[in-house]
C-alpha positions in Angstrom: 0.0 0.0 0.0 1.2 3.4 -0.8 1.3 5.4 2.4 0.4 9.0 1.6 2.0 10.3 4.8 5.6 11.5 4.4 8.3 9.3 5.8 10.3 11.1 8.5 14.0 10.3 8.1 15.8 8.6 10.9 18.5 11.2 11.0 15.9 13.9 11.5 14.4 12.0 14.4 17.7 11.8 16.2 17.1 15.0 18.0 13.5 14.4 18.8 12.0 13.8 22.3 11.7 10.1 21.5 15.3 9.5 20.8 16.7 6.9 23.3 17.1 3.2 23.8 14.1 1.0 24.5 15.6 -2.2 23.2 17.5 -5.1 24.8 21.2 -5.4 24.2 20.6 -7.7 21.3 18.4 -5.1 19.6 15.1 -6.8 20.3 12.3 -4.7 21.8 11.1 -5.6 25.3 7.6 -6.8 25.7 4.9 -4.1 26.5 4.2 -3.7 30.2 0.8 -3.3 31.6 0.1 -1.4 34.8 -3.1 -0.6 36.6 -4.0 3.0 37.2 -1.8 4.5 39.9 0.9 1.9 39.8 3.5 0.7 37.3 4.2 -2.9 36.4 7.6 -3.1 38.1 10.4 -1.1 39.6 12.4 -1.6 36.4 9.6 -0.2 34.3 9.3 2.8 36.7 13.0 3.5 36.5 12.9 3.2 32.7 10.0 5.6 32.5 11.8 8.1 34.9 14.8 8.0 32.6 12.8 8.7 29.6 13.3 5.3 28.1 9.6 4.5 27.7 6.5 6.3 26.6 3.5 5.7 28.8 0.1 5.5 27.2 -3.2 4.9 29.0 -6.2 2.7 28.2 -9.6 3.4 29.8 -12.2 0.6 29.5 -14.7 -1.0 31.8 -13.2 -4.0 33.5 -16.0 -4.2 36.1 -19.7 -3.9 36.0 -22.2 -4.9 33.3 -19.8 -3.9 30.4 -16.8 -5.7 31.8 -16.7 -8.5 29.2 -16.7 -6.0 26.3 -14.3 -3.8 28.1 -11.9 -6.6 28.6 -12.1 -7.6 24.9 -11.4 -4.0 23.9 -8.4 -3.7 26.2 -6.9 -6.8 24.6 -7.0 -5.1 21.2 -5.1 -2.1 22.6 -2.6 -4.4 24.4 -1.9 -6.5 21.3 -1.2 -3.3 19.4 1.3 -2.2 22.0 2.9 -5.6 21.9 3.3 -5.6 18.1 4.8 -2.1 18.1 7.2 -3.0 20.9 8.2 -6.1 19.0 9.3 -3.9 16.1 11.5 -1.8 18.4 8.9 0.5 19.9 8.5 4.1 18.8 11.8 5.7 17.6 13.6 3.2 19.9 11.4 3.7 22.9 9.3 1.0 24.5 5.5 1.7 25.0 4.3 1.1 28.5 0.5 0.6 28.8 -1.2 1.8 31.9 -4.9 0.7 32.3 -7.9 2.1 34.2 -11.3 0.7 34.9 -14.2 2.9 34.0 -17.6 1.2 34.3 -19.4 4.5 33.8 -18.9 8.0 32.6 -18.3 9.4 36.2 -15.5 6.9 36.8 -14.1 7.6 33.3 -13.8 11.3 34.2 -12.0 10.5 37.4 -9.7 7.9 35.9 -8.7 10.1 32.9 -7.7 12.8 35.4 -5.7 10.3 37.4 -3.8 9.0 34.4 -3.0 12.5 33.2 -2.2 14.2 36.4 -0.7 11.4 38.5 0.9 9.2 35.8 1.9 12.0 33.5 0.3 10.3 30.5 -0.3 12.3 27.3 -2.1 9.7 25.2 -5.3 7.9 26.2 -7.0 5.1 24.2 -10.7 4.3 24.8 -13.5 4.1 25.6 -16.0 1.3 25.0 -19.0 3.6 25.0 -20.0 7.1 23.8 -20.8 8.2 27.3 -17.4 7.3 28.5 -15.8 8.9 25.4 -17.5 12.2 25.9 -16.5 12.2 29.6 -12.9 11.5 28.9 -13.0 14.1 26.0 -14.0 16.8 28.5 -10.9 16.0 30.6 -8.4 16.0 27.8 -9.9 19.2 26.5 -8.5 21.0 29.6 -5.2 19.0 29.6 -2.1 18.6 27.6 -3.2 15.2 26.5 -5.1 13.4 23.6 -7.9 10.8 23.5 -7.7 8.4 20.6 -11.3 7.0 20.4 -12.1 3.8 18.7 -15.5 2.8 20.0 -17.8 5.8 20.9 -19.7 7.1 17.8 -21.8 10.0 19.4 -21.5 13.1 17.2 -20.9 15.2 20.3 -17.4 13.8 20.7 -16.1 15.6 17.6 -18.7 18.3 17.1 -17.8 20.5 20.1 -14.5 21.9 18.9 -12.3 19.7 21.1 -8.9 19.8 19.6 -7.6 17.0 21.8 -9.8 14.2 20.5 -9.3 12.0 17.5 -11.8 9.3 16.4 -10.7 6.7 13.9 -14.2 5.2 13.3 -17.4 6.6 11.8 -19.8 8.9 13.7 -23.3 8.2 14.7 -25.1 10.6 12.3 -23.2 9.0 9.4 -24.5 5.6 10.4 -28.1 6.8 10.6 -27.8 8.6 7.3 -26.3 5.5 5.6 -29.2 3.3 6.9 -31.7 5.7 5.2 -29.7 6.1 2.0 -29.3 2.3 1.6 -33.0 1.8 2.2 -33.7 4.5 -0.5 -31.2 3.3 -3.0 -31.5 -0.5 -2.6 -34.2 -1.8 -0.3 -37.2 0.2 -1.7 -37.0 -1.7 -5.0 -36.6 -5.0 -3.2 -40.0 -4.5 -1.4 -41.7 -3.0 -4.5 -41.9 0.6 -3.4 -40.9 3.9 -5.1 -38.2 5.4 -2.8 -40.3 8.5 -2.4 -43.2 6.5 -1.1 -41.2 4.7 1.6 -42.6 4.9 5.1 -39.9 4.6 7.9 -40.2 4.3 11.7 -37.2 5.0 14.0 -36.8 3.6 17.5 -33.7 4.5 19.4 -32.2 4.2 22.8 -31.8 7.7 24.2 -28.1 8.1 25.1 -25.8 10.3 23.0 -25.0 7.2 20.9 -28.7 6.4 20.0 -29.6 10.1 19.6 -26.8 10.8 17.1 -27.6 7.8 14.9 -31.4 8.6 15.0 -30.8 12.3 14.1 -28.6 11.3 11.2 -31.4 9.1 9.9 -34.0 11.9 10.3 -31.8 14.5 8.6 -31.1 12.2 5.6 -34.8 11.2 5.3 -35.7 14.9 5.1 -33.1 15.5 2.4 -34.5 12.6 0.3 -38.1 13.3 1.0 -38.6 10.0 2.9 -41.6 10.0 5.2 -40.9 9.3 8.9 -44.2 7.9 10.1 -43.2 7.2 13.7 -40.2 8.0 15.9 -39.6 7.3 19.6 -36.7 7.0 22.0 -36.4 5.1 25.3 -34.0 4.4 28.1 -32.3 1.1 27.3 -31.2 0.5 30.9 -34.7 0.8 32.3 -37.1 -0.4 29.7 -38.8 -3.7 30.4 -41.9 -3.4 28.3 -42.1 -2.3 24.6 -45.8 -3.2 24.1 -46.9 0.4 23.6 -44.2 1.0 21.0 -45.2 -2.2 19.1 -48.8 -1.1 19.0 -47.7 2.3 17.6 -45.5 0.6 15.0 -48.3 -1.6 13.9 -50.6 1.4 13.6 -48.0 3.5 11.6 -47.4 0.5 9.3 -43.8 1.4 8.2 -42.1 -0.4 5.4 -38.8 -0.1 7.2 -37.9 0.1 10.9 -34.6 1.8 11.8 -33.5 0.5 15.2 -30.7 1.8 17.4 -30.2 -0.4 20.4 -28.1 -2.4 22.8 -28.5 -6.2 23.0 -31.2 -6.5 25.7 -33.5 -4.0 24.2 -32.9 -5.3 20.7 -34.1 -8.8 21.7 -37.0 -7.3 23.7 -38.1 -5.3 20.6 -38.1 -8.3 18.4 -40.0 -10.4 20.8 -42.6 -7.7 21.2 -43.0 -7.0 17.5 -43.6 -10.7 16.9 -46.1 -10.9 19.8 -48.1 -8.0 18.4 -47.7 -9.1 14.8 -46.1 -5.7 14.0 -43.0 -6.8 12.2 -42.3 -4.5 9.2 -41.0 -5.6 5.8 -37.4 -4.5 6.8 -35.7 -4.2 10.1 -32.5 -2.2 9.9 -30.3 -2.2 13.0 -27.9 0.7 13.1 -25.9 -0.2 16.2 -24.6 -2.5 18.8 -27.7 -4.5 19.6 -28.4 -6.2 16.3 -24.7 -6.9 15.6 -24.2 -8.9 18.8 -24.0 -12.6 18.3 -26.4 -13.1 21.1 -29.1 -11.4 19.1 -29.2 -14.1 16.4 -28.7 -16.9 18.9 -31.7 -15.7 21.0 -34.0 -14.6 18.2 -33.3 -17.8 16.3 -34.3 -18.3 12.6 -36.4 -15.1 12.7 -33.2 -13.1 12.7 -32.7 -14.2 9.1 -32.9 -11.1 6.8 -32.5 -8.5 9.6 -29.9 -5.9 8.7 -27.2 -4.8 11.1 -24.7 -2.0 10.7 -21.4 -1.6 12.5 -17.7 -1.0 12.0 -16.0 -3.3 9.5 -14.8 -6.5 11.1 -13.0 -9.8 10.3 -12.4 -8.7 6.7 -10.8 -11.1 4.3 -7.0 -11.0 4.8 -6.8 -10.3 1.0 -8.1 -6.8 1.7 -4.6 -6.0 2.9 -2.6 -7.4 0.0 -1.6 -3.8 -1.0 0.2 -3.4 2.3 2.2 -6.5 3.3 3.4 -4.9 6.6 -0.2 -4.1 7.7 -1.4 -7.5 6.4 1.2 -9.2 8.6 0.2 -7.1 11.6 -3.5 -8.0 11.2 -2.7 -11.7 10.9 -0.6 -11.6 14.0 -3.3 -9.6 15.9 -6.0 -12.0 15.1 -3.8 -15.0 16.0 -2.9 -13.5 19.3 -6.4 -12.5 20.2 -7.9 -15.9 19.5 -5.1 -17.5 21.7 -6.1 -15.1 24.5 -9.9 -15.6 24.2 -10.8 -19.1 23.2 -14.5 -18.5 23.9 -14.9 -17.0 20.4 -14.3 -18.1 16.9 -13.6 -14.6 15.5 -12.3 -11.3 16.9 -15.1 -9.1 18.3 -15.8 -5.9 16.4 -14.9 -3.7 19.4 -11.6 -5.4 19.6 -10.9 -4.9 15.9 -11.6 -1.2 16.5 -9.4 -0.7 19.5 -6.5 -2.5 17.8 -6.9 -0.3 14.8 -6.9 2.9 16.9 -3.9 2.0 19.0 -1.8 0.4 16.2 -2.4 3.2 13.8 -1.6 5.9 16.3 1.5 4.1 17.7 2.8 2.8 14.4 2.0 5.6 11.9 1.3 8.8 13.9 3.4 8.9 17.1 6.8 8.4 15.3 6.2 11.8 13.5 5.4 13.9 16.6 8.1 16.4 17.6 7.2 15.9 21.3 4.5 14.5 23.5 2.7 17.8 23.9 -0.9 17.8 22.8 -0.2 20.3 20.1 2.6 18.3 18.6 0.6 15.1 18.8 -2.3 16.8 17.1 0.0 18.1 14.3 1.3 14.6 13.7 -2.2 13.2 13.6 -3.5 15.8 11.2 -0.5 15.4 8.8 -0.9 11.6 8.6 -2.8 10.3 5.6 -3.2 6.6 5.0 -4.8 4.7 2.1 -5.6 1.7 4.4 -5.9 0.9 8.1 -6.8 -2.4 9.7 -10.5 -1.7 9.6 -10.4 -1.6 5.8 -10.8 2.1 5.2 -8.3 5.0 5.0 -7.2 7.7 7.4 -7.6 11.4 7.0 -8.5 13.4 10.1 -10.4 16.6 9.8 -9.7 19.7 12.0 -12.5 18.4 14.2 -10.6 15.1 14.9 -13.0 12.9 12.9 -11.6 10.4 10.4 -13.2 11.6 7.2 -12.5 8.2 5.5 -14.1 6.0 8.1 -17.0 3.9 6.9 -19.5 1.4 8.3 -20.4 -2.0 7.0 -24.0 -3.1 6.4 -24.5 -6.7 7.2 -27.5 -9.1 7.1 -28.1 -12.0 9.4 -28.2 -15.2 7.3 -28.3 -18.6 9.0 -26.7 -17.4 12.2 -23.9 -15.4 10.5 -23.6 -11.8 9.5 -23.0 -11.5 5.8 -21.5 -8.2 4.6 -23.7 -6.8 1.8 -22.3 -3.2 1.6 -19.9 -1.7 0.6 -19.4 -3.6 -2.6 -15.6 -3.8 -2.3 -16.0 -5.7 1.1 -19.2 -7.7 0.5 -19.1 -11.5 0.9 -22.6 -12.4 0.0 -25.9 -11.2 -1.5 -29.2 -10.0 -0.1 -31.7 -12.5 0.9 -35.1 -12.4 2.6 -36.2 -8.9 1.6 -39.0 -8.5 2.6 -38.6 -10.4 5.8 -40.3 -13.8 5.8 -41.8 -13.0 9.2 -43.2 -9.6 8.2 -46.7 -9.1 9.4 -49.4 -9.1 6.7 
């Protein structure tokens, strides 16, 4: 792959902040150390850090609470990225030391971000598992000499508030909602025998910054295209236990397509309730975490067939990386290492793919170009880096707002218990089936 970013000469780097020795006497990089917030992994690592021989970076994910499983998976992606970079000699000869913090909620995320920055002296944070945590950490780095590299949270708010210390490598929520409407307009309308202008769409979304961003993107694109929104409602995913009233309203509105933005429990509850009230529309289009979760298909069973789900690209064919042998090798090693660490899964979770991409891209392609670890110099390095391909299958080009302008999402469809990618064309591995849904109510 041709890397658009200019290559910084080794000689020029000799006088940079990062010049130093982080390798063993035989030239091999030492393995990445992991320390919990407030403590280093060992006295040796502490001494190395004090002498400027390592670069500390932080990772803030939930390792306790209801999101602990996903948080642990995401942390592993960051850790493997650190390990791979250290195995190549680190960043300009300096070992990367990963310091972790547990943030089960936004309040804790705020506290832990402040602790890593102020007590550990960390300038680079990776996160964050959820949009709420990402926004919370973003508010801390905005007032600090540090950056957040976000690989999970998609709420528009993160990059729409003028925060110059946040960079998001993945797509944003409004893009995802808009893509759901656009794909319905361009492709699905004909499949269900409707003129695109005559489409009737309903939107149900959980009410956090994540769900709100996706839903608003769908509303805005529908308005641009002249698509009729016949029903829209939001709800609290953590508290809702009964969707009967919503199902009745969906049935009365009789949409052709239902856009759903959910987490896993409410996604399953919605499907159960729609079936119970015979209110299943011709198309169900999930634009977020709930419908992409493997538990969705395993719980809903065969009735999941034909349901659409949108998320970040994941587990792409290794041939996607043929243009960049170095990146291809890194992706292969990452997947191998993850599956050795987590033998409960057959493929790498999407969140883990994202956190690996964010950390590996920043450490491998951006950090080596920074003149120092100041937020301004790190920002300059990030903005100047342009890549044709990163491990998620798209390119990299950050706008002034910190949003990766080349980030895309994949549209998948559940087929016999597997998610088949049907969009974009260059990444698709199957064709559309079951449109309209076989279980659509008459």
